[in-house]
SEMARVEX-453892 format. One record per residue: residue number from 1; residue in three letters; x, y, z of N, C-alpha, C in turn. Coordinates in Angstrom, 3 decimals, decimal comma. Atoms other than C-alpha are relative to their C-alpha. Layout:
BEGIN
atom k = NUM | r = ALA | n.x = X | n.y = Y | n.z = Z | ca.x = X | ca.y = Y | ca.z = Z | c.x = X | c.y = Y | c.z = Z .
...
This chain:
BEGIN
atom k = 1 | r = MET | n.x = 0,148 | n.y = 0,314 | n.z = -1,404 | ca.x = 95,956 | ca.y = 251,158 | ca.z = 197,002 | c.x = 1,389 | c.y = -0,223 | c.z = 0,599 .
atom k = 2 | r = ARG | n.x = -1,290 | n.y = 0,152 | n.z = -0,682 | ca.x = 98,919 | ca.y = 251,391 | ca.z = 199,401 | c.x = -0,140 | c.y = -1,036 | c.z = 1,101 .
atom k = 3 | r = THR | n.x = 0,060 | n.y = 1,054 | n.z = -1,002 | ca.x = 99,684 | ca.y = 248,379 | ca.z = 201,556 | c.x = 0,930 | c.y = 0,255 | c.z = 1,168 .
atom k = 4 | r = GLY | n.x = -0,956 | n.y = -0,262 | n.z = -1,061 | ca.x = 102,554 | ca.y = 249,761 | ca.z = 203,619 | c.x = 1,121 | c.y = -1,020 | c.z = 0,049 .
atom k = 5 | r = GLU | n.x = -1,046 | n.y = 1,011 | n.z = 0,037 | ca.x = 104,711 | ca.y = 246,760 | ca.z = 202,709 | c.x = 1,225 | c.y = 0,559 | c.z = -0,713 .
atom k = 6 | r = VAL | n.x = -1,242 | n.y = -0,483 | n.z = 0,592 | ca.x = 108,348 | ca.y = 247,567 | ca.z = 201,988 | c.x = 0,893 | c.y = -1,192 | c.z = -0,317 .
atom k = 7 | r = TYR | n.x = -0,938 | n.y = 1,024 | n.z = 0,446 | ca.x = 110,606 | ca.y = 245,276 | ca.z = 199,989 | c.x = 1,287 | c.y = 0,720 | c.z = -0,365 .
atom k = 8 | r = ARG | n.x = -1,275 | n.y = -0,654 | n.z = 0,288 | ca.x = 114,298 | ca.y = 246,063 | ca.z = 199,691 | c.x = 0,945 | c.y = -1,011 | c.z = -0,638 .
atom k = 9 | r = VAL | n.x = -1,012 | n.y = 0,829 | n.z = 0,656 | ca.x = 116,881 | ca.y = 244,634 | ca.z = 197,300 | c.x = 1,257 | c.y = 0,850 | c.z = -0,144 .
atom k = 10 | r = ASP | n.x = -1,292 | n.y = -0,679 | n.z = 0,095 | ca.x = 120,520 | ca.y = 245,662 | ca.z = 197,606 | c.x = 0,942 | c.y = -0,850 | c.z = -0,834 .
atom k = 11 | r = TRP | n.x = -1,048 | n.y = 0,666 | n.z = 0,758 | ca.x = 123,322 | ca.y = 244,795 | ca.z = 195,221 | c.x = 1,261 | c.y = 0,031 | c.z = 0,846 .
atom k = 12 | r = LEU | n.x = -1,238 | n.y = 0,062 | n.z = -0,770 | ca.x = 126,491 | ca.y = 243,618 | ca.z = 196,963 | c.x = 1,153 | c.y = 0,349 | c.z = -0,946 .
atom k = 13 | r = PRO | n.x = -1,048 | n.y = -0,459 | n.z = 0,917 | ca.x = 129,270 | ca.y = 245,615 | ca.z = 195,223 | c.x = 1,133 | c.y = -1,011 | c.z = -0,136 .
atom k = 14 | r = GLY | n.x = -1,096 | n.y = 0,907 | n.z = 0,289 | ca.x = 131,975 | ca.y = 243,576 | ca.z = 193,564 | c.x = -0,449 | c.y = -1,436 | c.z = -0,217 .
atom k = 15 | r = THR | n.x = 0,549 | n.y = 1,347 | n.z = 0,201 | ca.x = 129,659 | ca.y = 240,562 | ca.z = 193,191 | c.x = -1,199 | c.y = 0,090 | c.z = -0,945 .
atom k = 16 | r = ASP | n.x = 1,253 | n.y = 0,066 | n.z = 0,752 | ca.x = 126,654 | ca.y = 239,446 | ca.z = 191,167 | c.x = -1,153 | c.y = -0,332 | c.z = 0,941 .
atom k = 17 | r = VAL | n.x = 0,971 | n.y = 0,422 | n.z = -1,008 | ca.x = 124,734 | ca.y = 238,857 | ca.z = 194,411 | c.x = -0,939 | c.y = 1,155 | c.z = 0,373 .
atom k = 18 | r = LEU | n.x = 1,019 | n.y = -0,919 | n.z = -0,487 | ca.x = 121,495 | ca.y = 240,592 | ca.z = 195,342 | c.x = -0,430 | c.y = -0,494 | c.z = 1,376 .
atom k = 19 | r = HIS | n.x = 0,443 | n.y = 0,353 | n.z = -1,351 | ca.x = 120,421 | ca.y = 240,680 | ca.z = 198,981 | c.x = -1,343 | c.y = 0,679 | c.z = 0,225 .
atom k = 20 | r = GLY | n.x = 1,339 | n.y = -0,534 | n.z = -0,169 | ca.x = 116,714 | ca.y = 241,079 | ca.z = 199,604 | c.x = -0,489 | c.y = -0,112 | c.z = 1,429 .
atom k = 21 | r = THR | n.x = 0,651 | n.y = 0,013 | n.z = -1,300 | ca.x = 114,788 | ca.y = 241,935 | ca.z = 202,735 | c.x = -1,485 | c.y = 0,200 | c.z = -0,235 .
atom k = 22 | r = CYS | n.x = 1,448 | n.y = -0,059 | n.z = 0,139 | ca.x = 111,062 | ca.y = 241,238 | ca.z = 202,827 | c.x = -0,581 | c.y = 0,928 | c.z = 1,073 .
atom k = 23 | r = HIS | n.x = 0,651 | n.y = -0,858 | n.z = -0,990 | ca.x = 108,597 | ca.y = 243,454 | ca.z = 204,693 | c.x = -0,160 | c.y = -0,699 | c.z = 1,345 .
atom k = 24 | r = CYS | n.x = 0,136 | n.y = 0,736 | n.z = -1,259 | ca.x = 108,379 | ca.y = 240,665 | ca.z = 207,317 | c.x = 1,338 | c.y = -0,127 | c.z = 0,730 .
atom k = 25 | r = GLY | n.x = -1,312 | n.y = 0,078 | n.z = -0,618 | ca.x = 112,114 | ca.y = 240,891 | ca.z = 208,013 | c.x = 0,840 | c.y = -1,169 | c.z = -0,482 .
atom k = 26 | r = ALA | n.x = -0,759 | n.y = 1,133 | n.z = 0,539 | ca.x = 113,114 | ca.y = 237,645 | ca.z = 206,248 | c.x = 0,994 | c.y = 0,504 | c.z = -1,035 .
atom k = 27 | r = GLU | n.x = -1,035 | n.y = -0,404 | n.z = 0,941 | ca.x = 116,300 | ca.y = 237,895 | ca.z = 204,196 | c.x = 0,369 | c.y = -1,165 | c.z = -0,902 .
atom k = 28 | r = HIS | n.x = -0,344 | n.y = 1,013 | n.z = 0,996 | ca.x = 117,473 | ca.y = 236,050 | ca.z = 201,087 | c.x = 1,021 | c.y = 0,610 | c.z = -0,954 .
atom k = 29 | r = SER | n.x = -0,984 | n.y = -0,455 | n.z = 0,982 | ca.x = 120,414 | ca.y = 236,301 | ca.z = 198,685 | c.x = -0,082 | c.y = -0,872 | c.z = -1,236 .
atom k = 30 | r = ALA | n.x = 0,049 | n.y = 0,730 | n.z = 1,262 | ca.x = 120,462 | ca.y = 235,300 | ca.z = 195,020 | c.x = 0,725 | c.y = 0,807 | c.z = -1,072 .
atom k = 31 | r = GLU | n.x = -0,621 | n.y = -0,693 | n.z = 1,127 | ca.x = 122,278 | ca.y = 236,126 | ca.z = 191,786 | c.x = -1,030 | c.y = 0,384 | c.z = -1,058 .
atom k = 32 | r = ASP | n.x = 1,020 | n.y = -0,214 | n.z = 1,023 | ca.x = 119,129 | ca.y = 236,009 | ca.z = 189,651 | c.x = -1,077 | c.y = 0,965 | c.z = 0,516 .
atom k = 33 | r = PRO | n.x = 0,992 | n.y = -0,959 | n.z = -0,475 | ca.x = 116,913 | ca.y = 239,101 | ca.z = 190,004 | c.x = -1,432 | c.y = -0,531 | c.z = -0,091 .
atom k = 34 | r = VAL | n.x = 1,348 | n.y = 0,560 | n.z = 0,112 | ca.x = 113,837 | ca.y = 237,185 | ca.z = 188,804 | c.x = -0,275 | c.y = -0,939 | c.z = 1,170 .
atom k = 35 | r = ALA | n.x = 0,154 | n.y = 0,898 | n.z = -1,145 | ca.x = 114,388 | ca.y = 234,513 | ca.z = 191,475 | c.x = -0,187 | c.y = 0,796 | c.z = 1,291 .
atom k = 36 | r = MET | n.x = 0,121 | n.y = -0,843 | n.z = -1,196 | ca.x = 114,796 | ca.y = 237,259 | ca.z = 194,080 | c.x = -1,421 | c.y = 0,525 | c.z = 0,146 .
atom k = 37 | r = TRP | n.x = 1,347 | n.y = -0,559 | n.z = -0,084 | ca.x = 111,468 | ca.y = 238,912 | ca.z = 193,243 | c.x = -1,052 | c.y = -1,082 | c.z = 0,156 .
atom k = 38 | r = LYS | n.x = 0,943 | n.y = 1,104 | n.z = -0,211 | ca.x = 109,675 | ca.y = 235,559 | ca.z = 192,983 | c.x = -0,020 | c.y = -0,398 | c.z = 1,472 .
atom k = 39 | r = TRP | n.x = -0,076 | n.y = 0,348 | n.z = -1,415 | ca.x = 110,913 | ca.y = 234,754 | ca.z = 196,500 | c.x = -0,759 | c.y = 1,032 | c.z = 0,841 .
atom k = 40 | r = MET | n.x = 0,664 | n.y = -1,040 | n.z = -0,788 | ca.x = 109,732 | ca.y = 238,106 | ca.z = 197,846 | c.x = -1,501 | c.y = -0,004 | c.z = -0,176 .
atom k = 41 | r = LEU | n.x = 1,427 | n.y = -0,111 | n.z = 0,270 | ca.x = 106,355 | ca.y = 238,107 | ca.z = 196,165 | c.x = -0,768 | c.y = -1,267 | c.z = 0,332 .
atom k = 42 | r = ALA | n.x = 0,639 | n.y = 1,242 | n.z = -0,401 | ca.x = 105,645 | ca.y = 234,511 | ca.z = 197,213 | c.x = -0,292 | c.y = -0,012 | c.z = 1,500 .
atom k = 43 | r = HIS | n.x = 0,187 | n.y = -0,106 | n.z = -1,445 | ca.x = 105,341 | ca.y = 235,714 | ca.z = 200,820 | c.x = -1,336 | c.y = -0,593 | c.z = 0,415 .
atom k = 44 | r = PRO | n.x = -1,036 | n.y = 0,374 | n.z = -0,951 | ca.x = 104,976 | ca.y = 233,943 | ca.z = 203,214 | c.x = 0,665 | c.y = -1,337 | c.z = -0,307 .
atom k = 45 | r = ARG | n.x = -0,608 | n.y = 1,301 | n.z = 0,314 | ca.x = 105,907 | ca.y = 230,657 | ca.z = 201,473 | c.x = 1,505 | c.y = 0,154 | c.z = -0,144 .
atom k = 46 | r = GLY | n.x = -1,443 | n.y = -0,035 | n.z = 0,116 | ca.x = 109,608 | ca.y = 229,964 | ca.z = 201,848 | c.x = 0,681 | c.y = 0,868 | c.z = 1,037 .
atom k = 47 | r = HIS | n.x = -0,585 | n.y = -0,894 | n.z = -0,986 | ca.x = 110,115 | ca.y = 232,469 | ca.z = 204,635 | c.x = 0,242 | c.y = -0,688 | c.z = 1,334 .
atom k = 48 | r = GLU | n.x = -0,122 | n.y = 0,657 | n.z = -1,295 | ca.x = 109,790 | ca.y = 230,015 | ca.z = 207,522 | c.x = 1,305 | c.y = -0,776 | c.z = 0,141 .
atom k = 49 | r = ALA | n.x = -1,208 | n.y = 0,831 | n.z = -0,038 | ca.x = 112,772 | ca.y = 227,802 | ca.z = 206,624 | c.x = 1,239 | c.y = 0,880 | c.z = 0,158 .
atom k = 50 | r = ALA | n.x = -1,267 | n.y = -0,736 | n.z = -0,094 | ca.x = 116,376 | ca.y = 228,791 | ca.z = 207,277 | c.x = 0,321 | c.y = 0,587 | c.z = -1,365 .
atom k = 51 | r = GLN | n.x = -0,276 | n.y = -0,682 | n.z = 1,258 | ca.x = 117,411 | ca.y = 231,287 | ca.z = 204,643 | c.x = 1,310 | c.y = -0,492 | c.z = -0,604 .
atom k = 52 | r = GLU | n.x = -1,167 | n.y = 0,482 | n.z = 0,708 | ca.x = 119,887 | ca.y = 230,094 | ca.z = 202,024 | c.x = 0,561 | c.y = 1,094 | c.z = -0,893 .
atom k = 53 | r = THR | n.x = -0,618 | n.y = -0,884 | n.z = 0,979 | ca.x = 122,327 | ca.y = 231,942 | ca.z = 199,823 | c.x = 0,257 | c.y = -0,811 | c.z = -1,249 .
atom k = 54 | r = GLU | n.x = -0,269 | n.y = 0,653 | n.z = 1,278 | ca.x = 122,307 | ca.y = 230,945 | ca.z = 196,177 | c.x = 1,246 | c.y = 0,604 | c.z = -0,583 .
atom k = 55 | r = ALA | n.x = -1,243 | n.y = -0,547 | n.z = 0,556 | ca.x = 125,762 | ca.y = 231,280 | ca.z = 194,705 | c.x = 0,222 | c.y = -0,470 | c.z = -1,402 .
């Protein structure tokens, strides 16, 4: 089944940082790929607050 939801994760060259964009437009940065996907797939929890960058 296709939902039409698009999740995007980009690697920021020269760093260990991943930058994710949820299908709702919320953005989040993290070094841990598991944390990144947990954040995305937990939609919409965590999307309302100001987005933080984990360094």
